[in-house]
N, C-alpha and C positions, 0 to 999 in steps of 0.2 A: 666125454665119451662121444668117439665120432661115429658117424652112421655108417651103415655096412657099404653104402655106395662110396663115401669119402675113403673108406678104408681099401674099398676095392681100387679106386683110382690110385692111391698112394701106393699099393702093392704094385700096380702094373707099371707106375713109373719107377720105383724101386728096381724092378726086373728089366725093364728099358734100360735105365742108368747101368746096371749091373753087366748087361750084356751088350754094352753099348759097341756099335761097329767102329771098327778102325780101318781106314783106307792107306793101303802102302802106297808108295809114291809111283808105282806102276799101275795104280787104278783097282788092284784087287781088294776084296773087302774080306776081314777076317775079325773074328770075335776074340775079345780078349778072355783069357782062362778065367774060370770061376775061382773065387778067393773065399776063405772062411769066413769073412766078415758079412760079404754078400750072401752068402747061404745062410748064414744066422739072421740077418736082416730080412730075408726072404721067409724064414720060418716064423720069426717074430710077427711079420705082417698077417701070415695065414692065421695064425694062432689070434692075432686081435681080430680079424675079420670073422672068424669061428666064434670068439668070446661075444663081439657084437651082434651076430646072429642070434646066439642063445638068448643075450639079455633082450634083444629085440621079441623073439618068441615068448620069453618070460613077461614082458610088458604085455604084450598083446594077450596073453592068457589072464593076464591081471585085469585087463581092460574089459575083456569079455565077462569076467567075473562080476565086476563092478557093475556093468550094465546091466545084467541079468538081476542082481540085488537091486538095482535101481527100478527095474520094471517090476518086481516083485514089491517093493515099497509102495511105487505107485498104486498097485492093485489095492496093498493093504488101505492105504489113503482114501482111495475110492470107497472101499467098503465102509470105513469109518465114516466117512463123510455121510454115506447114504443111511448108515445106522443112527448118527448123530441128527440127520432131518427126519427120521421116523420118530426119534424119541422126541424132538422139539414138537412135531405134530401132536403126538400123544399127550405131551405136556400142555400144549395148547387146548388140546380137547378136555383134558383134566381140569384146567383153570376156568374153562366155560361151563363144565358141570358143577364145578364147586359155586362160581358165582351164580348159577341157577337155584342151586339148593340153598345158598345163604339167602337169595330172594324169597324163595319159598317159605324157609324159615322165619323170615322178617314177617311175612304176610300172615303165617299162621299165629306167630305172637302176637300182631295187631288182632286178629279175629279172636285169639283166646282173651286177649285184654277187653276187647268189645264185649265177650261173651260173660267175662267175669262181672264187668259193670252192669250188665242186663240182668244177670242173675242176682246181684246185689239191690238192684232196682226193682226186680219181682220179689226178692225177699223181703224188702222193705215194705212193698205193696201189699204183699201177704199178711206180713206182721198187722199193717194197719187195718187190713180186712178183719183179721182176727181179733185185733184190739176192739173194733168197733162191734163186732158180733158178741164178743164176750161182756162187752160193757152193756149191750142191749139185754143180755139173758139176767142180768142182776136186778 
């Protein structure tokens, strides 16, 4: 498809050729009479220029719509990235919190194990004391 400028130049060239000047031997200039073929060529050229301009306007509109959609999608991507960063930060915080809870749980298990051992030892000591007291009373 030709551009509007190329079509316009072609149209002007066809018009010039159509209405080409003739010089008589005496130096006077006259125009050759219009013929049906030239008129049809001129109409076709005008129609082509009009169609080209319509196509150009349609393409420009499509381009503007695409650019608008692109800007919208860039904003959506920016918002999605911001949300992703917030979620990543939240996940990192939760991971730290979980590690802290796991560490606290291990410490409590160790304390519990030590307490159970102490309780057994105290229980064994109490039994030993009671055994001694019971044997002494007999």
